[in-house]
PyMOL CGO cylinders between C-alpha atoms (Angstrom):
from pymol import cmd
from pymol.cgo import CYLINDER

trace = [
    CYLINDER, 123.17, 91.38, 78.07, 123.53, 87.96, 74.66, 0.3, 1, 1, 1, 1, 1, 1,
    CYLINDER, 123.53, 87.96, 74.66, 126.99, 88.04, 75.56, 0.3, 1, 1, 1, 1, 1, 1,
    CYLINDER, 126.99, 88.04, 75.56, 126.46, 87.72, 79.83, 0.3, 1, 1, 1, 1, 1, 1,
    CYLINDER, 126.46, 87.72, 79.83, 124.12, 84.25, 78.83, 0.3, 1, 1, 1, 1, 1, 1,
    CYLINDER, 124.12, 84.25, 78.83, 125.74, 83.00, 76.26, 0.3, 1, 1, 1, 1, 1, 1,
    CYLINDER, 125.74, 83.00, 76.26, 129.49, 81.32, 76.89, 0.3, 1, 1, 1, 1, 1, 1,
    CYLINDER, 129.49, 81.32, 76.89, 129.32, 79.65, 74.03, 0.3, 1, 1, 1, 1, 1, 1,
    CYLINDER, 129.32, 79.65, 74.03, 130.37, 76.04, 75.08, 0.3, 1, 1, 1, 1, 1, 1,
    CYLINDER, 130.37, 76.04, 75.08, 131.04, 76.17, 78.76, 0.3, 1, 1, 1, 1, 1, 1,
    CYLINDER, 131.04, 76.17, 78.76, 127.20, 77.42, 79.70, 0.3, 1, 1, 1, 1, 1, 1,
    CYLINDER, 127.20, 77.42, 79.70, 126.08, 74.65, 81.91, 0.3, 1, 1, 1, 1, 1, 1,
    CYLINDER, 126.08, 74.65, 81.91, 130.16, 75.31, 83.76, 0.3, 1, 1, 1, 1, 1, 1,
    CYLINDER, 130.16, 75.31, 83.76, 129.26, 78.18, 84.36, 0.3, 1, 1, 1, 1, 1, 1,
    CYLINDER, 129.26, 78.18, 84.36, 125.18, 78.19, 85.19, 0.3, 1, 1, 1, 1, 1, 1,
    CYLINDER, 125.18, 78.19, 85.19, 125.54, 74.70, 86.92, 0.3, 1, 1, 1, 1, 1, 1,
    CYLINDER, 125.54, 74.70, 86.92, 128.16, 76.65, 89.55, 0.3, 1, 1, 1, 1, 1, 1,
    CYLINDER, 128.16, 76.65, 89.55, 126.04, 79.41, 90.01, 0.3, 1, 1, 1, 1, 1, 1,
    CYLINDER, 126.04, 79.41, 90.01, 123.35, 76.33, 90.86, 0.3, 1, 1, 1, 1, 1, 1,
    CYLINDER, 123.35, 76.33, 90.86, 125.05, 74.51, 92.61, 0.3, 1, 1, 1, 1, 1, 1,
    CYLINDER, 125.05, 74.51, 92.61, 126.60, 78.07, 94.70, 0.3, 1, 1, 1, 1, 1, 1,
    CYLINDER, 126.60, 78.07, 94.70, 122.83, 79.04, 95.34, 0.3, 1, 1, 1, 1, 1, 1,
    CYLINDER, 122.83, 79.04, 95.34, 121.46, 75.73, 96.96, 0.3, 1, 1, 1, 1, 1, 1,
    CYLINDER, 121.46, 75.73, 96.96, 123.98, 75.99, 99.28, 0.3, 1, 1, 1, 1, 1, 1,
    CYLINDER, 123.98, 75.99, 99.28, 124.01, 79.51, 100.49, 0.3, 1, 1, 1, 1, 1, 1,
    CYLINDER, 124.01, 79.51, 100.49, 120.02, 78.28, 101.19, 0.3, 1, 1, 1, 1, 1, 1,
    CYLINDER, 120.02, 78.28, 101.19, 120.59, 74.92, 102.45, 0.3, 1, 1, 1, 1, 1, 1,
    CYLINDER, 120.59, 74.92, 102.45, 123.68, 76.91, 105.15, 0.3, 1, 1, 1, 1, 1, 1,
    CYLINDER, 123.68, 76.91, 105.15, 121.06, 78.96, 106.17, 0.3, 1, 1, 1, 1, 1, 1,
    CYLINDER, 121.06, 78.96, 106.17, 118.14, 76.86, 106.96, 0.3, 1, 1, 1, 1, 1, 1,
    CYLINDER, 118.14, 76.86, 106.96, 120.06, 75.09, 109.47, 0.3, 1, 1, 1, 1, 1, 1,
    CYLINDER, 120.06, 75.09, 109.47, 121.85, 77.86, 110.54, 0.3, 1, 1, 1, 1, 1, 1,
    CYLINDER, 121.85, 77.86, 110.54, 118.47, 78.78, 111.29, 0.3, 1, 1, 1, 1, 1, 1,
    CYLINDER, 118.47, 78.78, 111.29, 117.61, 74.88, 112.60, 0.3, 1, 1, 1, 1, 1, 1,
    CYLINDER, 117.61, 74.88, 112.60, 120.68, 75.83, 114.49, 0.3, 1, 1, 1, 1, 1, 1,
    CYLINDER, 120.68, 75.83, 114.49, 119.60, 78.66, 116.15, 0.3, 1, 1, 1, 1, 1, 1,
    CYLINDER, 119.60, 78.66, 116.15, 116.17, 77.25, 117.29, 0.3, 1, 1, 1, 1, 1, 1,
    CYLINDER, 116.17, 77.25, 117.29, 117.98, 74.76, 118.63, 0.3, 1, 1, 1, 1, 1, 1,
    CYLINDER, 117.98, 74.76, 118.63, 120.31, 76.73, 120.95, 0.3, 1, 1, 1, 1, 1, 1,
    CYLINDER, 120.31, 76.73, 120.95, 117.30, 78.79, 121.94, 0.3, 1, 1, 1, 1, 1, 1,
    CYLINDER, 117.30, 78.79, 121.94, 115.16, 75.64, 123.01, 0.3, 1, 1, 1, 1, 1, 1,
    CYLINDER, 115.16, 75.64, 123.01, 117.48, 74.27, 125.38, 0.3, 1, 1, 1, 1, 1, 1,
    CYLINDER, 117.48, 74.27, 125.38, 118.19, 77.27, 126.59, 0.3, 1, 1, 1, 1, 1, 1,
    CYLINDER, 118.19, 77.27, 126.59, 115.41, 77.84, 127.34, 0.3, 1, 1, 1, 1, 1, 1,
    CYLINDER, 115.41, 77.84, 127.34, 114.86, 74.31, 129.26, 0.3, 1, 1, 1, 1, 1, 1,
    CYLINDER, 114.86, 74.31, 129.26, 117.63, 74.82, 131.28, 0.3, 1, 1, 1, 1, 1, 1,
    CYLINDER, 117.63, 74.82, 131.28, 116.42, 78.30, 132.39, 0.3, 1, 1, 1, 1, 1, 1,
    CYLINDER, 116.42, 78.30, 132.39, 113.68, 76.77, 133.48, 0.3, 1, 1, 1, 1, 1, 1,
    CYLINDER, 113.68, 76.77, 133.48, 115.44, 73.48, 135.03, 0.3, 1, 1, 1, 1, 1, 1,
    CYLINDER, 115.44, 73.48, 135.03, 116.88, 75.96, 136.99, 0.3, 1, 1, 1, 1, 1, 1,
    CYLINDER, 116.88, 75.96, 136.99, 114.47, 78.64, 138.43, 0.3, 1, 1, 1, 1, 1, 1,
    CYLINDER, 114.47, 78.64, 138.43, 112.23, 75.75, 139.52, 0.3, 1, 1, 1, 1, 1, 1,
    CYLINDER, 112.23, 75.75, 139.52, 116.45, 74.10, 141.62, 0.3, 1, 1, 1, 1, 1, 1,
    CYLINDER, 116.45, 74.10, 141.62, 115.88, 77.78, 142.99, 0.3, 1, 1, 1, 1, 1, 1,
    CYLINDER, 115.88, 77.78, 142.99, 112.02, 77.65, 144.41, 0.3, 1, 1, 1, 1, 1, 1,
    CYLINDER, 112.02, 77.65, 144.41, 112.99, 74.74, 146.04, 0.3, 1, 1, 1, 1, 1, 1,
    CYLINDER, 112.99, 74.74, 146.04, 115.56, 76.22, 148.16, 0.3, 1, 1, 1, 1, 1, 1,
]
cmd.load_cgo(trace, "trace")
């Protein structure tokens, strides 16, 4: 188990790479959630607009 954490001269590079990877994964998930919310808001706005047009005819 100690070999997993002790990587000699490459420790900062390896663990830094893992940290950057996980930061980007979390950022991607946050951005996907925002995009999904925006799409749902747009769709509901379009639905309201279309239902308003149908009531006038």
